[in-house]
C-alpha positions as CSV (number, residue, x, y, z in Angstrom):
1,M,12.4,-7.2,1.3
2,K,14.4,-7.7,-1.9
3,S,11.9,-6.3,-4.3
4,R,13.3,-4.5,-7.4
5,E,9.9,-2.8,-7.9
6,L,10.5,0.0,-5.4
7,T,14.2,0.9,-6.0
8,L,15.4,4.4,-6.9
9,P,17.6,5.0,-9.9
10,G,21.3,5.5,-9.2
11,K,23.2,8.9,-9.3
12,K,24.5,8.3,-12.8
13,K,21.0,7.6,-14.2
14,L,19.7,10.8,-12.6
15,T,22.5,13.0,-14.0
16,Q,22.2,11.4,-17.5
17,S,18.4,11.6,-17.8
18,D,16.6,14.6,-19.3
19,H,13.7,14.3,-16.8
20,Q,12.7,17.4,-14.8
21,I,13.0,17.0,-11.1
22,E,10.2,18.6,-9.1
23,I,10.7,19.4,-5.4
24,I,7.7,19.9,-3.1
25,V,8.2,21.5,0.3
26,V,5.6,21.0,3.0
27,D,5.3,23.3,6.1
28,V,4.8,21.2,9.1
29,T,5.2,23.7,11.9
30,E,3.3,23.1,15.1
31,T,0.7,25.5,16.3
32,P,-0.9,25.3,19.7
33,I,-4.6,24.3,19.8
34,E,-6.9,26.9,21.2
35,R,-9.1,25.3,23.8
36,P,-11.8,27.0,26.0
37,K,-10.9,27.3,29.6
38,K,-12.5,24.8,32.0
39,A,-15.1,26.3,34.3
40,S,-14.3,25.5,37.9
41,A,-17.1,23.5,39.5
């Protein structure tokens, strides 16, 4: 795909711009699912 619509600006553009960069951190740690014990039949 050679679309110019979804390209990121270069490093020079980012350092010259006066836009504020916002960083979002998402915690994706895994936790075990609590399941009821199966009753033996």
